[in-house]
Structure formats: structure tokens, C-alpha cells
N, C-alpha and C positions, 0 to 999 in steps of 0.2 A: 854270455847269458844262456841259461838252458832254453830248450825248447818252449816256444810261445803257447799260451793257451787263448782260448776264445776271448776272455776278458781283456788280456793284454792287446791282443789284435784290435779291438774296438776302441780301446783307449788311445792306441797309437793314431788311429783315423781321427779321433776328436782332438788330438794334441796338435795335429799337423793338417789343418783345413787347407784343401787345395783350391784353386780358382776354378770352380766346377759350375757349370750352366745347364738347366734343363728347362725346356718350354719357356724361355725367357727369364727365368728366376736364377739368382745365384744362390748356391746351396751352402749354407754354412756348416752344416753338420749332416754328413752323410748316414751316420748311424741312427738318426731320428727322422730323416726326411721320407716321406711316404713312398717314394720312388726307389729307395735304397735299403731301408731299414731292414726288411726281411731277408734280402739277399746278403746283407753285410752279416746278419745272425746265422745264415747258412755257412758262410766262408768261417766264421767263428767257430762253428760246430765242428769244421774240419780240423782246426787247430786243437779243439778240446779232445779230439781222438787221440793225440799224442799224449794225453795224460790219463786215458782211459787205463784202469787196472788191467782190463783183459787185451786190449788192442795196442797198448803203448810198445810191447816188445816188438810189434809188426811195423810201427811207425817211426821209430827212432834208431839211432846207432850211437856208439861212442866214437867221437872223432879223436884223430891223434893229437889235435890242438887242445891240451888241457884235460883230455878224457872226459869232456862233458857231453851229455846227450844232444844230439842235433836231429832234425828232421831227416828222414831217410832217403828224401828225394835229393839231398845235398851230396850224398855219399859218391866218392870217386871209384867207380867199381874196378876191381883188379881181378875179378874171378866170376865164373858164372853164377856161383852162389849169391854173390852180391847183387847180380842182375835179377835173380829170382826173388831175392828179399825186397828189392825196389819195386818190382813188378807187383807183390803183394800189397805193397803200401799203396802204390798208385790205384790198384783195382780197389782197395777199401775206400779212398776217397771218391772214385768214380761211382761206385755203387751207392754212396750216399744219396746221389741225384738221379741215379739211372742213366749217368753220362751226359745229362743236359747241361750241367756246369762243365763247359769244356776247357776253360783256361783257368784251371785251378792252379795254385801256386807251384806245384811240381813241374808244370810245363816250362816255366821261366827258370827254375832252379837247375834243371838238367841242362839248359843252355850255357848257364853261367859256369857249371862244373866243367863241362867240355872245353869251353873257353880258356878257363884258368889253367886246365891241364895242358892245354896247347899254348901256353903263355909266350913260348919263345917265337911263335909265329907272328906275334903282334910286335916284335922288334923292340925299341925303346919304350913302348908302351905296355909291354907285356907284364910288368910289375903292377900296373894300374889294374889290369883285369885280375890278377891274382889277389890284389888287396881288396877290390871290389866284392869278389865272390866270398872272400873270408867275412867282410863286413855284413854282406847280406844274410850268409848262413848263420853267423853267431848272434845276429839281432832278428832271425828267422822272419825276414821281411816278405811282403807281397808285392810282387812286380807285375807291371803291365808292360806291353812293349808295342813298338810302331816300326814298320819296314818301309811303308809305301808313301812316296810323296804325292801331294795333291798336285794335279797337272790341269792346264786349260783345255786339253783334249786327251782322248783316249785312244789315239792312233797307235797302232800295234807295232812299237819300236823294237829293233834289235837291241839296242842300248838305250838306257836312260839319261838323256841330255840334262833334263831338269829345265825348270824356268823359274822366275822370280816367286813363283807361289810356293814351290818346295822348299824343304828345309836346307838351308844353305849356310856357309860360313860367312860372316859380315866382318869380323876383325878378329885378329889373333893379337893377344896382348902378353905382357910378361907372366901374368898369373893365371892365364886361361884363355878361352875363346868365347866370341858372341855368335850366336846363330839366330836365324829368324826363317820363317816359312810356316807351312802347315803340313801335317801328315794324317794318314788314315791308317787303320781304324783301330783304335786302342781298346780292345776288349778288356774288361775288368778294371778299366781306368777309375772308375769312381770309388772302388774299393781297394785300390792299391797305394801302397807306401812310396814306391819308386817306379820310374819309368826307364826302360832300356831303349835305346835308339840305336838301330843297326842298319845297315844297307839292305837292299831287297835280296832275298835268297832265290830270286827267280829271274828278275831283270838286271843285267849287269850295268854298272855305271859306265858312261861313255868315257873314253879316255881323256878327253879334252874338258871334262866336267869334274874336276878335282875338288871344287869347293863343296860338292854334294857327297863326297867320298868321306863320310864321318860316322863315328860311333862313340857312344858315351852312356853314362848312367847317372841319373840325377833325382833328387826327392820331387815327389809330385807337387810339393808346395813351393817349388823354386820361383822366385819373382819372375813374371813375364810368361809362364808357362800357364795356358788357359786350356780347359777341356769342355768342348760343347757336346753334350750328349744328346743322343737320339731320343725320340719320345719313348716314355717309360711303357714297358709291357706288364708291370705289376701295377695294376689299376686300383688298387686297395680293396679288392674283393676277398672274401674269406678263402682260407686253404680247401674248403670243400668245393666252392664254385670255381676256383682257379688254382688247382693243387701244385702246379709246377710253376707257372709265372708269378704266383704269390711269394714263392721263395727262392727261385733260382734265375731270376733275371739279373745276370751279370753285368749288363751295361756295355755299351760301345760308345766311343767318342772320337770326334775330330779333335787333333791336337794342335794348338796354335803356339808357336815360338815367337813371341813378340821381344826381340832383343834379349834372349835369355843367355845368362852368363853361365859358362861351365869351367870350373877349375881344371887345370892341366892333370890334376891327379885323377879326375873322373874321365879323361879321355882315353879312347882305346884305339881309335883310327883316326888320323888326321890328314886330310888332302892327299890320300894314298889310294889311287884308283885300283892298283893291282891287289893289295890287301882287301880292299872293300869287295872286290869281285870274286875273291876266293876264300873268304873267311870261313863260310860254312863248310866247304869241301875240305879244306886243309885243317880245320880244327876238329873234323869228325863230329860235329854236332847232330847232323841229320838223324842217325839211328837212335840216338838217345831221346830226342824229340819224338821221333816215330814210336818208340816204345810206349811213351805217354799216351800219344794220339790213338794208337791202335788198341790199348788198354781201355781208353774212353770208348772207342767204337765198339769194342767187345761188350762192355757194360751196357752201352745204349741198345746194342743188338738184344742181349739177353733181356733187358727190361721190356722191349717191345715184343719180343716172342712170348714172354710170360703174360704180358697184358693181352696180346691177341689169343692166347689160350684160354685165359680166363673169360674173354669175350665169348667165344665159341662155346663154352661150357655153359655159360649163363643164358645164351640164346638158344642152346641145345643144336647147334649146327656143327659140333666137333666131329660128327661122324658123317657129314656131307661131303662127298668127294671133291667138289669145287672148293669147298672152304678149306678142306685138308690140303689140296694142291697149293692154294695160296700160302697157307701158313707153312708149308714145308719150304718154301723160298726164304722165310725167315730164320728157319733151321740152318739152311746152307750159309747164309751170310754170317750168322753167329759163329758157325763152326769153322769157317774159312779164317774169320779174324783170330779165333783161339788157335788154330793151327799154325797161322803165319807167326804169331807170337812165340810160341813154343819152339818152331823151327829157328826164329832168329837167335834164340838164347842157346838153343842145342849146338848152334854153329858159330857162336861168338868167339872172337879172337882178340888177343891184345893188339892194339894199334900202336903207331909209332910213338904216341905220347904215353905209353904204358897203361892205357886205359882199356878195360875189357868192353869191346863194342859189339853190341848185337849185329847179327848179319843183316845187311842193309836191303837185300833184294825182297825177302819175304815181306818185311814191314812196309817198303814202298809198294809193293803189289797190293797189300790190304788196304793201305791208306788211299791208293788211286782208286780201287775199286769201290770203296765206300762213298765217293762222291756221287755216283749214280745209283749205288745200292740203297742209300738213305732214303732218297725221294720214292724209290719203289717200295720201301718197308712203309712209309707213310700212306702211299697209295693202297697198300694191302690192308693197313688198319681201316681205312675209309670203306674199302669193299666188303671187309668183314662186318663192320659196324652199321653201315648203311644209315638208315633213318633213325636207328637208336643213338646216333651221334648227334642228332638234331634235338630228339626228345629227352632233353636233359634239363629238369626243372632246377631251380636254385634251393639252397638251404633254407632261404627265407620261405619259399613255397610250401617246404615241409612242416615249417612252424606256424603256418597261417591256418585261417579257418578252412581252406581247401585242402589241407595236408592229409586228410582222410581219404580223399579221392585218389590222391597218388599212392597212398598205401594200398588201396584196393586195385588199381589198375596197372601199375608199374612192376610189381613183384613177379618173379619168375618161379620155375620149379626149383630152383637152387638158392635164390637170392631174395631177400626182401627188397621193397621198392626203394629204400633210402641206400642199402648196400649197392644194389644195381646201378642207381644213379652215381654213386660215388665212383665206381669202377668206370662207367661210361664218361662221367665229367674228367676223369684222368685221360681217357683216351681222346676225348675232344680237345683237351688243352694241348696234347702233343700232335695232333693231326688236323685240327681245324682252327684253333683260336690263332690271333695275331702272333702270339708267342710260338706256336707251332710252325707258322710261316717263317718266321725268322730263324728257327732251327733247320729249316729245310734249306733256306738260302745260305746260311752259315756253312752247313756240310757241303753243298755244292762247292762253295768257293773257299773252303778252310785253308788251302795251301795256295791260294790265288786262282789265276785262270787255270780251270781244269785241262784245257788243251794244250797250253803252253808247259803245264807241269807234266802232263803224259809225254809230251815231246822230249822233255828233258829226261824223263824216266828211261826212255828208250835210248836216247843219246848217250846216258851214263852207264847203261846196263852192260856188263861184259858179256859180249855176244860171241867170243872167239870160240867157246866150248861147243856151243849149240851149232855154229857154222861148220865146225869140224866134224860133228856127227852127221850132219846133213850131208856133207861132201862125201864121207865114209859110204853112206847109204847110196848116194847117186853113183858112186865108182863102182859099187857091187851089181848095179843093175845091168 
């Protein structure tokens, strides 16, 4: 079928209700539930971009399989131009929300693309991953994923041994496998069609824990599959009062597998510790994921820089040296993300699977630095906004009998009272609200434990060139 539009996406969610719970309530229709309906409409708007007369050419491509239009995030890039085109598509989606919708469908699409291209690595299950990728692409499905098992304690292990709480194999049958256990944390799960279950990309599976070495993809309405969502951050307020949380709360969920059956054709890794521990490195997934992540980060930095600039102009502090120094940090973060993206594409090369792969080091550096840069960006917004982030009346206040007082006392030299409040409610929602707090925590741990991730980045970095240069300088002294 051709690329999906927003209505088809919403119809798909309604046609396949999952076993989804929030605040003790079983949700029968996420497209109409107060906690999810507006976020669902936001994802639908992303799919509508694929049919926009102006944007469609930047959002789709003609696949070799039948020559039909597919979403551009599914493309298997074989040239730098493909990476540039895919990057534009990713940026269009990221800019729709200012980067706060982090797990848009392109994130999972590039994972499946890279795994499908590297299908030989999966051995006898390689055809399964190829077929699954084609199925997801041709139906333009939305995926969530989960990598991390629930554990009884969080002791810092070198290897994940697993326990009975984590997802594990219960039985292998003629027609498939049965699994049970729990995993965290499936972002976008309430609004997804399917779930991709893979091993951890950070903590390797212990060699004696083969029953945890699994990967598969199944529909979210599979019997026995349950999603327990965190408290909603869309609290039903207007988009004036809560401009981000009212539209972009993508949802996070604990995933419970209660004797879930997975047919063999949906299994990609089975009881294979070595494959589980090397799937991300051997399939060359990382750089493709990181292109999406750093594009999102760049969009988020761009949004916050623009927001900060508007705030300083409205408060007439844009020429105050201290404020300028704070805002200049935002410029640095934005430009570093942009430069790393451009460098990764300029230095891209075909990998062993015939896929044009962005250079990994610049993207890894940009992604790693953002875990500490983003909390600082939010701190800068708070320092720039100060009490103006607290003195933010609601839309109802403006429409009440006291509204004229607000019009008189909250206007600035450049903005009327309601325009100013609209600006600062946006800044409040990203920097002060519970939604903003979740964004900070999310970015800190986007790729897992930032200390472990940083250690892995150092371990994997090709250090021979810099060592050689240092030795040459030492020898010249």
C-alpha cells in the first residue's frame, strides 16, 4: 500500500486495541482517551506530511518493490544524497514538535532497515528480519521497542544475567516460542502498531543466560501482551496553557509479557548469546539511529535557542552581557549538533552490507554531549525567564472579569499581555512543568546510563591515529 496518512494511522489504532492501562483504567480506544488523543493526532499529522503537496517530495521515495511511494525513513541509503534526503525528512518531522517528540516512527524505521540489510548476520532467521522490514514499510506501521529487562536490583553488572522478572523463553514449540517477563521502557507504546523486542545495546547478555537472548517483532494487540503506562502529562488543559504537553506526550510504558506466543516467522534471534551481544555493532545500526537522534537534538536546540531569543527580546534583556553570555551557550550546543551531522554525512562510506553509513564518531560525540547539554539548556531558560516563568496566567484568566488587569500590567514594549503569556507558557512547559521535567530525565538517559555509554564510546573509538600523532610530538621533543 502507498504511504499512510493520518486518518489511516488513527483507524489502525482503533482497529487493533491493545491491552493498555493507565491510572488503573483499561483504555479501549487511545484515539479518544483524554491522555492520548491529542498526541495521537500529532503523530497523525506527521503521516499527513507525506501527502502534503509541498512536502511530499521531501518525505517519500519510490521503492524498488513495485515502484510505490514509501516513507523516506525506510530508504536503504546507498549514497550520500540518500542520507541528505533522509536527513531532510527527519528534520521536517522533528521541527513539527521542536524535537520534543523524540521517538517518532523514523527512529524505529532506520533500525529495521539496517537489520534487514544485514540479514545474513542473523543466520537462519535472516529472512524473517527481511520480511518483517518489508511488512512494516509496506504498511507504514508505527513501532515502539524495548531493550531493558526489569530486574530485582540495579547492581552494576558487567553482563546481564537476568532473573525471572525479565523477559525470557518459557517454551519452544513447533510453530513458535512462548515468552514471559517484563521490560522497560517502551516509549510511544500507547500510540504504536507493533513492538520490536531486542537485546540491550549497552549491557551484554551473560553467556549462560541464553533464554534471555531473544529478538522478535509482534503486534501490540498480541494476546498476553500488556502495557502499563506512567501517569499522563497531558492533563486535559488547553494548548494555550500547556502548549507542549497537550500535544506531544508520547507516553512511556512497562511491558508485561504474560505467556506471549511469538510465531517463528517473527523471531530474529533465538537463544543465541553471541548474536544478541553483537547485533547492534555487526548490523551497523548505530550511525543510522544516531542520525535520527542528533537531528532531533539539533531541532530541539534550535527551538530552545529561538525561544530564549524571543524571551530576551520581550523582556528587553537581549543586550545585557550576562544574558547574552547565557544565550551564547545555546548557540554553541545547536551549532555543534549541526556540524556533527554535516561531518557524519560528508565522511559517510559504504559498509560491508552495501549501505551508505554516516561516520559514527561525530554522531556519537554529539549524542553523548547532549545528555549533559540539555539540562544546561533548560537551566539557561530558567535563568533568562526567572520570575516571568512563574507569573503566567491561564487562558481562562484572560477571558474572565479580571482579564483587563492582565492586559494592563503584563504587556511589554514589544508584546501584548496575552502574546507575552503565550510565549512564557511555552517556556514554562519545556522548563518548569512536569512535562519539562520528564524531558530532562529522558535526555539524560536517552541511551541508557550516561556513564556506561560514555565508557563504551571511549572503548569503541579508534584511538590509533591520535596515539600515533601524540607519539610523534613526544619523539620530536
